[in-house]
VODO-363072 format. One record per atom (N, C-alpha, C, O, CB): residue in three letters; x, z, y. Coordinates in pm, whole numbers, plus 50000, padded with zeros to 5 digits. Glycine has a CB too. Layout:
BEGIN
ALAXZY/...
END
This chain:
BEGIN
UNK830954853864050/UNK830004861064114/UNK829454853464249/UNK830194845664307/UNK830624874664144/UNK828384855464287/UNK827794847064414/UNK828334854764532/UNK828754866364525/UNK826034846264422/UNK828294847864636/UNK828854851464775/UNK828084863864820/UNK828714873964850/UNK828684839264886/UNK826854863464826/UNK826084877064859/UNK826504888964777/UNK826844899464832/UNK824534875364834/UNK826494887564650/UNK826944899864578/UNK828374903964614/UNK828634915964629/UNK826854897764427/UNK829334894464628/UNK830604898164686/UNK830714905264805/UNK831494914764817/UNK831274887964704/UNK829824900464915/UNK829784907065046/UNK829074920165029/UNK829524929565095/UNK829084898265153/UNK827964922464947/UNK827424935864937/UNK828524945964863/UNK828714957264907/UNK825994934964854/UNK829174941164756/UNK830074949464690/UNK831174952664791/UNK831534964364805/UNK830604942864561/UNK831714942964861/UNK832874947564953/UNK832254958465057/UNK832864968865082/UNK833564933965041/UNK831094955665110/UNK830524966065203/UNK830444979565150/UNK830664989065225/UNK829184962565243/UNK830154981365028/UNK829964993864962/UNK831144998664925/UNK831395010264956/UNK829134993564853/UNK831964992264862/UNK833254996764809/UNK834484998864908/UNK835235008664907/UNK833644987064709/UNK834544987664994/UNK835854988165075/UNK835434993165222/UNK835825004065266/UNK836624972465081/UNK834644984665293/UNK834364986765427/UNK833214979165487/UNK832924968565431/UNK835494984165497/UNK832574982565583/UNK831454976465639/UNK831744966165753/UNK830854958765796/UNK830604987065687/UNK832964965965797/UNK833304956265904/UNK833164942365872/UNK833274938465755/UNK834624958165946/UNK832934934665966/UNK832564919965952/UNK833784912165896/UNK833654902465822/UNK832104913566097/UNK835064917565939/UNK836334911565904/UNK836624913565757/UNK837084904565688/UNK837454917265989/UNK836324926365709/UNK836504930365572/UNK835554923865480/UNK835944919065374/UNK836394944565560/UNK834264923465518/UNK833414914865433/UNK833664900565431/UNK833444894065328/UNK832094916365471/UNK834134895065541/UNK834674882165541/UNK835894878265437/UNK835944868265366/UNK835114880165676/UNK836774887965447/UNK837794888565347/UNK837264889965203/UNK837824883565114/UNK838694899765378/UNK836244897665175/UNK835574898965051/UNK834924885764996/UNK834814884464874/UNK834554909365066/UNK834544877265070/UNK834004864365031/UNK835044852765042/UNK834854841664991/UNK832794861365116/UNK836214856565115/UNK837224847265139/UNK837604838265034/UNK837634826265059/UNK838284853465177/UNK837924842964910/UNK838374834664810/UNK837474823164769/UNK837924813564707/UNK838654842364702/UNK836204824064804/UNK835284813564771/UNK834914804464885/UNK834074795664867/UNK834094819264718/UNK835504806164998/UNK835254798865118/UNK835804783965095/UNK835124774065121/UNK835954806265243/UNK836964783565049/UNK837594768765022/UNK836674761264930/UNK836464749364952/UNK839134769264949/UNK836054768064819/UNK835194761564733/UNK833964756564803/UNK833624744864786/UNK834864770364626/UNK833274764664878/UNK832014760764954/UNK832274749965064/UNK831404741965099/UNK831384773665023/UNK833504750365114/UNK833764739965221/UNK834194726965161/UNK834234716765231/UNK834854744665320/UNK834534726865024/UNK835184714264976/UNK834324708064866/UNK834054696064869/UNK836644716964921/UNK833894715864773/UNK833154710564645/UNK831834704964682/UNK831584693364649/UNK832904722064536/UNK830944712164750/UNK829644705064777/UNK829664692864851/UNK828984683364812/UNK828794713264846/UNK830474692164966/UNK830554678265043/UNK831184668164944/UNK830724656764940/UNK831514679065186/UNK832114671464870/UNK832714663264769/UNK831684656764674/UNK831634644664655/UNK833684671464691/UNK830804666164613/UNK829884660564521/UNK828884651564597/UNK828504641064545/UNK829174671764444/UNK828454655564722/UNK827604645864805/UNK828374633364828/UNK827754622764818/UNK827174652164944/UNK829594633064857/UNK830194620164892/UNK830424610764767/UNK830564598564775/UNK831544622764963/UNK830434618064653/UNK830644610464528/UNK829174603864489/UNK829124595264402/UNK831244620864405/UNK828084608164554/UNK826794604564518/UNK826364611764389/UNK825504606564318/UNK826724589864504/UNK826864622264360/UNK826464628964233/UNK825534641464252/UNK825154647964154/UNK827724633264158/UNK825244644064363/UNK824414656564406/UNK823084657464331/UNK822824667464265/UNK824094656264562/UNK822224646864341/UNK821004646564264/UNK821144648864125/UNK820444657464070/UNK820364634664280/UNK822084641164053/UNK822284642563897/UNK822644657163883/UNK822044664263802/UNK823514632363830/UNK823644661863962/UNK824104676263929/UNK823104685863942/UNK822984694663857/UNK825194680864013/UNK822234685164057/UNK821154695364068/UNK820024694863974/UNK819464704963934/UNK820594694864196/UNK819644681063934/UNK818514678663846/UNK818864681663698/UNK818004685563618/UNK818044664063862/UNK820154679463663/UNK820554679563515/UNK821454692863495/UNK821724697063382/UNK821444665163473/UNK821864698663607/UNK822834709863596/UNK824084705763534/UNK824724713563463/UNK822274721163518/UNK824464693963557/UNK825744686563507/UNK826614682763620/UNK826584672163683/UNK825404673463426/UNK827454693763638/UNK828334691963769/UNK829674684663734/UNK830264687163629/UNK828704706863840/UNK830164675363829/UNK831304669263795/UNK832494677163817/UNK832504685863905/UNK831384657563859/UNK833664674263729/UNK834824681263743/UNK835464678363873/UNK835484666563908/UNK835684678463634/UNK836034688163957/UNK836564685464085/UNK837854679664063/UNK838384680663952/UNK836624697464171/UNK838454673164163/UNK839804667064171/UNK840804678664171/UNK840584689864216/UNK839974657864303/UNK841934674264111/UNK842944683664096/UNK843414692464208/UNK843734704164187/UNK843954677264054/UNK843464686364334/UNK843704693964451/UNK842874705164484/UNK843244715564538/UNK843684686264552/UNK841654701964447/UNK840554712464487/UNK840774723964381/UNK840704735564423/UNK838884705864480/UNK841004721864255/UNK841244731964167/UNK842404739864210/UNK842324752164214/UNK841404726964035/UNK843524733464243/UNK844734740064294/UNK844334748164412/UNK844844759364415/UNK845844730064330/UNK843574745064507/UNK843154751964620/UNK842304764264570/UNK842484775364619/UNK842364742564714/UNK841434762064480/UNK840724774364428/UNK841624783764351/UNK841394795864358/UNK839574770264337/UNK842564779464283/UNK843474788964223/UNK844264795564318/UNK844584807164295/UNK844324783064128/UNK844644789964422/UNK845514796564527/UNK844734807464584/UNK845274818364604/UNK845974786764640/UNK843374804964613/UNK842574814164686/UNK842214826164594/UNK841804836764640/UNK841304807164740/UNK842394824064463/UNK841984835164365/UNK843294841164305/UNK843254847064197/UNK840994829364243/UNK844434839664375/UNK845714844264322/UNK846154856564387/UNK846094858264509/UNK846754834064337/UNK846604865164302/UNK847084878564358/UNK848434877264430/UNK848674882964536/UNK847234889264242/UNK849264869564368/UNK850664867464451/UNK850454858764577/UNK851244860164670/UNK851834859664355/UNK849484850064585/UNK849144843764723/UNK848554853264818/UNK848874853264937/UNK848164832164709/UNK847684861264768/UNK846974871564845/UNK848054882764913/UNK847994886765029/UNK845874878964742/UNK848964886464822/UNK849934894864864/UNK850854888264968/UNK851194894765067/UNK850664899664750/UNK851294874864948/UNK852134867865038/UNK851444866265168/UNK852114867665271/UNK852524854864984/UNK850074863365174/UNK849284863965292/UNK849384876465364/UNK849634876465485/UNK847964861565261/UNK849184887765295/UNK849234900365357/UNK850664903665427/UNK850744909465535/UNK848874910665251/UNK851784899265351/UNK853064901565416/UNK853234892165524/UNK853984895965613/UNK854184900465323/UNK852664880165535/UNK852654872265643/UNK851934878165766/UNK852444877065877/UNK852114860165604/UNK850804883965750/UNK850074890665852/UNK850804903665905/UNK850714907366022/UNK848704893965798/UNK851474909565817/UNK852414920965851/UNK853504918065938/UNK853804925366032/UNK853004926365734/UNK854164906265905/UNK855314900765986/UNK854734896366119/UNK855374898766222/UNK856064888365913/UNK853584890266124/UNK853134884366244/UNK852474894466352/UNK852544893166474/UNK852164873666205/UNK851814904766281/UNK851074914066363/UNK851634928266376/UNK851314936266464/UNK849734914966310/UNK852554930566272/UNK853094943166266/UNK852254953966187/UNK852674965366168/UNK853314947366401/UNK851044949466142/UNK850194958066082/UNK849764952865931/UNK849564940865908/UNK849004959866176/UNK849664961465847/UNK849254956765713/UNK847634954365711/UNK846874962565763/UNK849724967965600/UNK847224944165655/UNK845744943265641/UNK845104948765532/UNK844554941865447/UNK845344930765641/UNK845144962165530/UNK844804970065407/UNK843484967265367/UNK843294963165253/UNK844944984765425/UNK842444968965454/UNK841074966765394/UNK840764953165364/UNK840034950465269/UNK840034971465480/UNK841314943765444/UNK841074929765416/UNK841684926065279/UNK841084919265196/UNK841654920765530/UNK842914930965262/UNK843564927365131/UNK842824934465018/UNK842584928264915/UNK845134931365130/UNK842424947665034/UNK841534953364932/UNK840344946764905/UNK839974946364788/UNK841194965764962/UNK839594940965001/UNK838394932764974/UNK838804920064904/UNK838134916464807/UNK837634929365105/UNK839804913264941/UNK840284900564880/UNK840554902764726/UNK840084895364640/UNK841624895564954/UNK841334913164702/UNK841684917164562/UNK840484921564480/UNK840384919464359/UNK842714928464564/UNK839614927564550/UNK838364932364465/UNK837614919664425/UNK837134918464313/UNK837334942764551/UNK837524909864521/UNK836844897664492/UNK837524891764357/UNK836824888864260/UNK836954887364620/UNK838874890364357/UNK839614884764247/UNK839284893164119/UNK838964887864013/UNK841164884764280/UNK839374905464135/UNK839074913964017/UNK837704910963951/UNK837534908563831/UNK839104928864059/UNK836774911264045/UNK835384908963992/UNK835264895663936/UNK834634894263831/UNK834324910764098/UNK835824885263999/UNK835754871963934/UNK836504870463799/UNK836114862063718/UNK836304861764028/UNK837554878463773/UNK838314877863648/UNK837214882063535/UNK837104875663431/UNK839684888163652/UNK836464892763566/UNK835394896963463/UNK834264889263458/UNK833574889463357/UNK834934909963483/UNK833944881863563/UNK832564875263571/UNK832614859663562/UNK831654852363587/UNK831864879163708/UNK833844855463522/UNK833984840163509/UNK834634836963370/UNK835514844063323/UNK834944833863632/UNK834164826663311/UNK834724821263188/UNK835954812163220/UNK835954806963331/UNK833624813363109/UNK836904809663143/UNK837974799363166/UNK837354785363203/UNK837904777463280/UNK838904798063035/UNK836224783063143/UNK835674770063169/UNK835044767363286/UNK834994755763326/UNK834854767063082/UNK834494777463357/UNK833824775463492/UNK834544784263594/UNK834214795763625/UNK832234779163488/UNK835594776963642/UNK836194783163774/UNK836894796863754/UNK836964805163844/UNK835044785363881/UNK837424798563626/UNK837944810763594/UNK839284813763673/UNK840224805863665/UNK838134811263448/UNK839344825063747/UNK840454826463836/UNK841754825763764/UNK841864831263654/UNK840354839163911/UNK842784819163818/UNK844124819263779/UNK844844829563865/UNK845614826063955/UNK844724805363789/UNK844574842763835/UNK845004853363917/UNK846484855863943/UNK846874863364032/UNK844484864563863/UNK847324848663855/UNK848784849263865/UNK849304836363920/UNK850524835163935/UNK849434852263729/UNK848474826163952/UNK848954813464002/UNK849834814864132/UNK849424822564218/UNK847744804564031/UNK850844809164151/UNK851474797964082/UNK852524801863974/UNK853234793463919/UNK852124789364184/UNK852584814863949/UNK853634820163862/UNK853234817363723/UNK854084813963641/UNK853874835163883/UNK851894818763691/UNK851274814663564/UNK849954808463563/UNK849104811663646/UNK851174825363483/UNK849764800863485/UNK848394793963477/UNK847544800063368/UNK847194794163267/UNK848534778463449/UNK847234813363401/UNK846674821263302/UNK845164825363348/UNK845014829063464/UNK847614833863276/UNK844204824863271/UNK842824829863310/UNK842354838563199/UNK842764836063086/UNK841784817963336/UNK841524848663219/UNK840824856763124/UNK839474851063094/UNK838824846063186/UNK840684870663174/UNK839034851262979/UNK837664846062941/UNK836654856862964/UNK836234863562870/UNK837614841462791/UNK836224858763091/UNK835244868963113/UNK833784864663074/UNK833544853963018/UNK835304873063257/UNK832864873463107/UNK831424869463072/UNK830864862963207/UNK830774869663310/UNK830464883163021/UNK830544851463200/UNK829954844263322/UNK828904850563393/UNK827854852763333/UNK829434831663286/UNK829004854163518/UNK827884862963579/UNK826564855463585/UNK825524862063598/UNK828264867863728/UNK826504842363576/UNK825114834563564/UNK824544838463422/UNK823334840363410/UNK825314816963576/UNK825364839463317/UNK824954843063197/UNK824454855763183/UNK823414858163122/UNK825844841363117/UNK825274865663247/UNK824744880563239/UNK823644882063332/UNK822744889763299/UNK825854891563275/UNK823574876063440/UNK822224876163532/UNK821014871163438/UNK819964877463432/UNK822374865063674/UNK821224860463374/UNK820174854863294/UNK819674864463185/UNK818474866263160/UNK820644842063234/UNK820734870763118/UNK820294879863008/UNK819704892363070/UNK818804898463012/UNK821504883662911/UNK820184896263186/UNK819444909263260/UNK818044905563293/UNK817134913363269/UNK820184913863406/UNK817824892463354/UNK816554889063390/UNK815564887663275/UNK814384891163287/UNK816614877363464/UNK816044882663168/UNK815344881463041/UNK814854894962987/UNK813714896862944/UNK816254874962940/UNK815914904862995/UNK815464917562951/UNK814464925663052/UNK813624933663012/UNK816714925662924/UNK814644922863166/UNK813784928063267/UNK812304922863250/UNK811344930563265/UNK814344924163403/UNK812174910363222/UNK810864904063196/UNK810314908963069/UNK809124912063066/UNK810954888963193/UNK811044909962962/UNK810544916262821/UNK810054929362854/UNK808914932162819/UNK811724917762703/UNK810854938962925/UNK810504952062950/UNK809304953463030/UNK808484962263007/UNK811544958663009/UNK809154944363132/UNK807864945063222/UNK806714939663139/UNK805594943163175/UNK807994936163363/UNK806804932563043/UNK805604928162954/UNK805274939562871/UNK804084942162853/UNK805914915362860/UNK806224946962816/UNK805934958662723/UNK805224968662812/UNK804204973962770/UNK807284965262653/UNK805704971462930/UNK805044980863022/UNK803624977763053/UNK802734986263046/UNK805774981363146/UNK803434964763091/UNK802094960063114/UNK801204962162992/UNK800104967663004/UNK802124945563153/UNK801704957562868/UNK800834959062745/UNK800584974162738/UNK799404977462727/UNK801564953162604/UNK801404982762743/UNK801244997262727/UNK800215002362827/UNK799375010662791/UNK802625004562746/UNK800244997862947/UNK799175001863042/UNK797834996863021/UNK796865002563070/UNK799534997963170/UNK797734986462950/UNK796434982062916/UNK795734988962808/UNK794514988362800/UNK796494969162886/UNK796464995562724/UNK795965003462616/UNK795245016262651/UNK794795023362561/UNK797045006562531/
END
């Protein structure tokens, strides 16, 4: 799912605070800080954008992505925050876990499917890619709007 949708979902489901919303998009921050600059550095940005043919990331980047979308890693982070501050980061953890849950359902294994049990297991669910779902929804909306316009012309 895209960052804006994660932020809005977090705002409406968990909390409106900036810290909570940041936690709601947190699992994707590593991707946006590493993958686009890497594609640029490889000289593959124009090809990727024009052909929609994105290069496979290096293994370390995939591992970083898996760590950020991992429930055990998120729980370990919450425990570390508890130990350091004496408080549980309830809302931030809820936002982070919501992000992972949504991504499980909206990513296929082929396209950055979250390994939500990583590093304990390298397992991903084959969800329905959000881009595919969005395309289907947009297509249905366009067809519906055509039918409505045609019926109004009669």
